[in-house]
C-alpha positions in Angstrom: 229.9 91.2 116.5 226.6 89.1 117.4 226.7 85.4 118.0 223.0 84.4 117.7 222.7 81.2 119.9 219.2 80.2 118.2 221.2 79.1 115.0 223.9 77.4 116.6 223.6 73.6 117.3 222.1 71.4 120.3 225.8 70.3 121.0 227.3 73.8 120.7 224.5 75.1 122.9 224.6 72.5 125.8 228.3 72.5 125.8 228.8 76.3 126.0 226.1 76.2 129.3 228.2 73.9 130.9 231.4 76.0 130.6 229.6 79.1 131.8 228.0 76.9 134.7 231.6 75.4 135.5 233.0 79.0 135.6 230.1 80.2 137.5 230.5 77.6 140.3 234.5 77.8 140.1 235.3 74.3 139.5 238.1 72.6 138.1 236.6 70.8 135.4 235.1 72.9 132.5 233.1 71.6 129.7 233.6 68.5 127.8 235.1 71.0 124.9 236.5 74.6 124.6 233.4 76.9 123.6 235.7 79.8 122.0 238.3 78.5 119.8 241.0 80.3 118.5 243.4 78.9 115.7 246.6 79.8 114.4 246.6 78.6 111.0 250.0 80.3 110.3 253.0 82.1 112.2 254.0 83.7 109.1 253.2 87.3 108.5 253.6 89.8 106.0 254.5 92.7 108.5 257.5 93.4 110.2 256.0 95.1 113.5 258.5 96.5 115.8 255.9 95.7 118.5 255.4 92.0 117.5 258.9 90.6 118.8 259.1 87.0 118.0 257.1 86.6 115.2 258.5 84.7 112.3 258.3 87.1 109.8 259.0 84.8 106.9 256.9 82.6 104.4 257.9 79.4 106.0 255.5 76.7 105.0 257.1 74.8 108.2 254.6 78.0 110.6 252.0 77.0 108.8 249.4 74.5 110.2 249.4 71.4 109.3 246.2 69.6 107.6 246.3 66.5 110.1 246.2 69.0 112.7 243.0 71.4 111.2 241.5 67.9 110.7 241.5 66.9 114.4 240.0 70.5 115.1 236.9 70.0 112.6 236.5 66.4 114.3 236.7 67.5 117.8 236.8 70.5 118.4 235.2 72.8 116.1 231.6 71.2 116.1 231.5 72.1 119.7 232.3 76.2 119.2 230.1 79.1 119.0 233.4 81.3 118.0 235.8 80.2 116.3 238.5 82.8 115.7 240.8 81.8 112.7 244.1 84.3 113.5 247.1 84.3 116.4 250.4 86.0 115.6 250.5 85.4 111.9 248.4 86.8 109.2 246.3 84.2 108.1 244.8 85.6 104.5 248.6 85.2 103.5 247.4 81.2 103.2 246.4 80.6 99.6 243.5 78.1 100.6 242.7 80.5 103.3 238.6 80.6 101.9 238.5 76.5 102.5 239.2 76.7 106.1 236.7 79.4 106.1 234.2 77.1 104.4 235.3 73.8 106.6 234.5 75.8 109.6 231.1 77.3 108.4 229.6 73.8 107.9 229.4 73.7 111.8 227.7 77.1 112.5 229.8 78.8 114.7 230.6 82.4 114.5 233.6 83.5 113.0 236.0 86.1 113.4 239.0 87.2 111.5 241.8 89.6 112.9 243.7 91.0 109.8 245.6 93.7 108.2 243.9 93.2 105.2 247.0 94.0 103.4 247.0 90.4 101.7 244.4 88.2 100.4 243.2 86.9 97.1 239.8 87.7 96.2 238.4 84.1 96.8 239.8 84.9 100.1 237.9 88.2 100.4 235.1 86.8 99.3 234.4 83.9 101.5 234.5 86.5 104.2 231.6 88.3 102.6 230.0 85.0 101.7 230.5 83.4 105.2 229.5 86.5 107.3 232.9 86.7 109.2 233.3 89.4 111.4 236.2 91.2 110.8 238.5 93.3 113.2 240.8 95.2 110.7 244.1 96.2 112.4 244.3 100.1 111.4 247.0 102.1 113.1 246.5 105.7 111.2 244.6 107.2 108.4 247.6 108.8 106.9 249.7 106.1 104.6 252.7 107.5 105.7 252.3 107.0 109.5 250.5 103.8 108.5 253.7 102.0 106.7 256.1 103.2 109.4 253.8 101.5 112.4 253.4 98.5 110.2 256.5 98.3 107.4 255.6 95.5 104.6 251.9 96.5 105.0 251.3 98.5 101.8 248.6 101.1 102.9 246.8 101.5 99.0 246.5 98.0 99.5 244.7 97.8 103.0 242.3 100.3 101.7 241.4 98.5 98.6 240.4 95.2 100.6 238.3 97.2 102.9 236.7 98.9 100.4 236.3 95.2 98.2 234.9 93.5 101.6 232.5 96.6 102.7 231.1 96.7 99.0 230.1 92.9 99.4 228.7 92.8 102.5 226.0 95.8 101.5 225.8 94.2 98.5 224.7 91.0 100.9 223.3 92.0 104.0 222.3 95.4 103.4 224.4 96.5 106.2 228.1 96.3 107.6 226.9 96.9 111.0 228.3 94.6 113.5 230.5 92.8 110.5 233.5 95.3 110.6 235.4 97.5 112.9 238.4 98.9 113.3 241.0 97.8 115.6 243.6 100.5 116.9 246.3 97.7 118.2 248.5 98.6 119.5 247.5 102.2 120.3 251.0 104.1 121.6 252.5 107.4 121.3 253.1 107.2 117.4 249.2 107.3 116.5 248.1 109.0 119.7 247.2 112.2 117.7 246.1 110.0 114.6 242.8 109.5 116.4 240.8 112.1 114.1 242.1 110.7 111.4 240.9 107.3 112.0 237.7 108.2 112.9 237.0 110.3 109.9 238.1 107.3 107.9 235.2 105.0 109.9 232.6 107.6 109.6 233.5 107.9 105.8 232.9 103.9 105.1 230.6 103.8 107.8 232.0 101.5 110.1 230.3 102.3 113.4 232.7 100.2 116.1 236.6 100.9 117.2 238.6 99.2 119.4 241.9 100.8 121.3 244.7 98.4 122.3 247.5 100.0 124.0 250.4 98.9 123.5 251.9 96.4 126.3 255.9 97.1 126.2 259.5 97.3 128.4 259.4 99.9 131.4 261.4 102.7 129.3 259.5 102.3 126.2 259.0 105.8 124.9 256.1 104.8 123.0 254.2 102.9 125.9 251.0 105.2 126.9 252.1 104.3 130.3 255.3 106.7 129.8 252.9 109.3 128.1 249.9 109.5 130.9 248.5 112.9 130.7 248.9 113.2 126.4 246.6 109.8 126.9 244.7 111.7 129.1 244.0 114.6 126.3 243.3 111.9 123.5 241.3 110.1 125.9 238.6 112.8 126.1 238.8 113.7 122.5 238.1 109.9 121.5 235.0 110.5 124.0 234.3 114.0 121.7 234.7 112.3 118.6 232.5 109.2 119.3 229.4 111.2 120.3 230.0 113.2 117.0 230.2 110.5 114.8 227.8 108.2 117.0 230.6 105.4 116.7 230.9 103.1 119.6 234.3 102.7 121.2 235.9 99.7 123.1 239.2 99.9 125.2 240.8 96.6 125.7 243.0 97.1 128.5 243.7 100.1 131.1 247.0 101.3 129.5 248.3 102.0 133.0 247.0 101.9 137.0 245.9 105.4 137.0 243.4 104.8 134.4 241.9 101.3 135.6 238.1 101.5 136.2 237.8 99.1 139.0 233.8 99.1 138.5 234.4 97.0 135.6 237.6 95.1 136.4 236.7 90.9 136.5 236.8 89.5 139.6 238.0 86.2 137.8 238.5 85.3 134.1 236.1 83.4 132.4 238.8 82.5 129.7 240.4 79.1 131.7 236.7 77.8 131.5 235.9 78.7 127.7 238.5 79.5 125.7 241.0 77.8 123.8 244.2 78.9 121.6 245.3 76.5 119.2 249.0 76.7 117.7 250.2 75.9 114.4 251.8 72.8 116.0 248.9 71.8 117.7 249.8 73.2 120.7 246.8 74.2 123.2 246.9 77.1 125.9 243.5 78.5 127.5 243.6 82.3 126.4 244.4 84.0 123.0 246.6 86.2 124.7 249.1 84.1 125.5 250.4 83.7 122.1 254.0 82.9 120.8 256.6 80.7 122.1 257.3 82.2 125.4 254.4 80.8 126.4 255.3 77.1 126.0 255.2 77.0 129.7 251.6 77.4 130.0 250.8 74.6 127.4 247.6 72.6 128.5 248.8 69.9 125.9 248.5 69.2 121.9 245.6 68.2 119.8 247.3 65.2 118.9 246.4 64.0 122.7 242.8 63.2 123.6 240.6 66.0 124.3 240.0 65.1 127.5 243.7 64.7 128.8 244.2 68.4 127.4 240.8 70.5 127.9 240.2 69.0 131.5 243.7 67.4 132.3 245.9 67.9 135.4 247.3 71.2 133.9 244.1 72.9 132.9 242.5 72.0 136.4 245.6 73.6 137.9 245.2 76.4 136.0 241.9 77.1 136.7 242.2 76.9 140.4 245.5 79.2 140.2 242.4 81.7 138.9 240.5 81.0 142.8 243.2 82.0 144.8 245.8 83.9 141.9 248.9 83.0 143.6 252.0 84.9 142.6 253.9 82.6 140.3 255.7 81.9 137.2 252.0 80.3 135.8 250.0 83.6 136.7 252.4 86.1 135.9 250.9 87.5 132.5 247.4 86.6 133.9 247.8 88.6 137.3 248.8 91.6 135.3 245.8 91.3 133.2 243.7 91.4 136.2 245.4 94.9 137.5 244.5 96.4 133.6 241.2 95.1 133.5 241.5 93.8 130.6 238.9 92.9 128.2 239.3 90.8 124.9 236.5 92.4 122.7 233.5 90.1 122.6 232.8 88.5 126.1 229.7 90.4 126.5 228.4 88.3 123.5 229.0 85.4 125.4 226.4 85.9 128.7 225.0 89.6 130.0 227.2 88.9 133.2 230.4 89.5 131.1 229.2 93.3 129.9 230.2 94.6 133.5 234.0 94.1 131.6 233.2 96.0 128.5 235.4 99.3 128.3 232.5 100.6 126.1 231.8 104.2 124.7 229.5 104.6 127.9 232.5 103.9 130.8 235.5 105.4 128.4 233.7 109.2 129.6 234.2 108.0 133.2 237.9 106.6 132.6 238.7 109.8 131.1 237.3 111.8 134.4 238.9 109.5 136.7 241.9 110.6 134.8 240.8 114.6 135.0 241.2 114.2 138.8 244.7 113.0 139.0 246.0 115.5 136.0 248.7 116.6 138.2 250.0 113.4 139.3 249.9 112.2 135.8 252.2 115.2 134.2 254.7 114.5 137.5 254.5 110.6 136.4 255.3 111.9 133.1 258.1 114.0 133.8 259.8 111.4 136.1 259.9 108.6 133.6 261.4 110.9 131.1 264.2 111.5 133.7 264.6 107.7 134.2 264.8 107.3 130.1 267.2 109.8 130.0 269.8 108.4 133.4 269.0 104.6 131.5 270.6 105.9 128.2 273.6 107.2 129.8 273.8 104.2 132.2 273.8 102.0 128.9 276.3 104.4 126.9 274.3 105.5 124.3 276.1 108.6 122.0 276.3 111.7 123.6 274.3 113.4 120.2 271.8 110.5 120.9 271.1 111.5 124.6 271.4 115.1 124.0 268.5 115.0 121.1 266.8 112.7 123.9 267.3 115.5 126.2 266.1 118.6 124.1 263.2 116.5 123.6 261.9 115.5 126.6 262.5 118.8 127.9 260.2 120.1 125.4 257.6 117.3 126.3 258.2 118.7 129.8 258.0 122.3 129.1 254.7 121.3 127.5 253.2 119.5 130.1 254.0 122.0 132.5 252.3 124.4 130.1 248.9 121.9 130.2 249.0 121.6 133.6 249.1 125.7 134.6 249.3 126.5 138.2 248.2 123.4 139.7 251.7 121.6 138.5 253.6 124.8 139.7 252.2 124.7 142.6 252.8 120.8 143.2 256.3 121.0 142.2 257.2 124.0 144.1 255.7 122.6 147.5 256.1 119.2 147.3 
């Protein structure tokens, strides 16, 4: 995705430079308006994904953004933003008037972006993506229909492919290319689709998509699908991804480190830019400074509501408090999710488009190989960590009174996994087990 600053208005460029300067100088008051704007047009979604806990999962108009809120955004926020992302926790393409939202935002000239399953949407909505050069990030978990639909129940794989083909055809006809216009986003990347990467790369190559982002599943401690509980297999797949990226000439990104051992400290940020530049507006008008803090669980981190004056929201006492917290990173409730981001070296996926100084954060294809090498040096420790986690999972199930047959089935599967890891770990692992 490319942001052409030369095409932006004076107000947009001035506001962005002021935000960047405030961030670099680490002052509590930022620019007059957010430079990057995320708008939750709806909390409704067609999917019933297990990993998206707390989603409304319904087609209830009460969870759609009211026109009065969007009108405030058009008047006070959008004219100053360099990037507008029209999504959050819901599926924006569900809205019958999605094309009108795109048209209204496009009048002010910011780069527009949309993350979507492409599992729905009228032809007018899809055409608006083409007409206004909307950067499309397609949530895509597997190229196998059965696996895809098991991860995203409620979404029809064939509809996704049909809509993807429609947009690709339209963009090629209008712009002659889809370079920097469409990417696949394997998010969440988890045990279920860990071995589906080859099919995803093949599909990307077939359609000429040159960018794939991988976003590891963030889950609870003993979730068997979490990559943190499948470290050695993750390492092996990372090696495969590096080879596939080079073979197919596809750029890859890792939006955050899946576990501590894989964190490349050379590219982890010192102070996040989001509190100075980013603004997430929920469907009800509530404002949060970061697009990662989505959903009702983050109500305590709300800066205000767009119905209030913009200055009281964007540069009010709460906003300034958050920025000051990012200087010192205290271990308080407000900073809990942020401190986790710092540990994981999280990268959203377009910061490097805002400033060259942010490029160091990018987990791109050049640094993916380095991450693999970091894991290779810790191969034995990764295997031991997985074995430890499997044992913990079994004990946890026993403690919580799971049925005997279920526990035995898990034990059988875990033993198979452990034996497989011992096999791949070889002599080094056996020495570690018997001499430590």
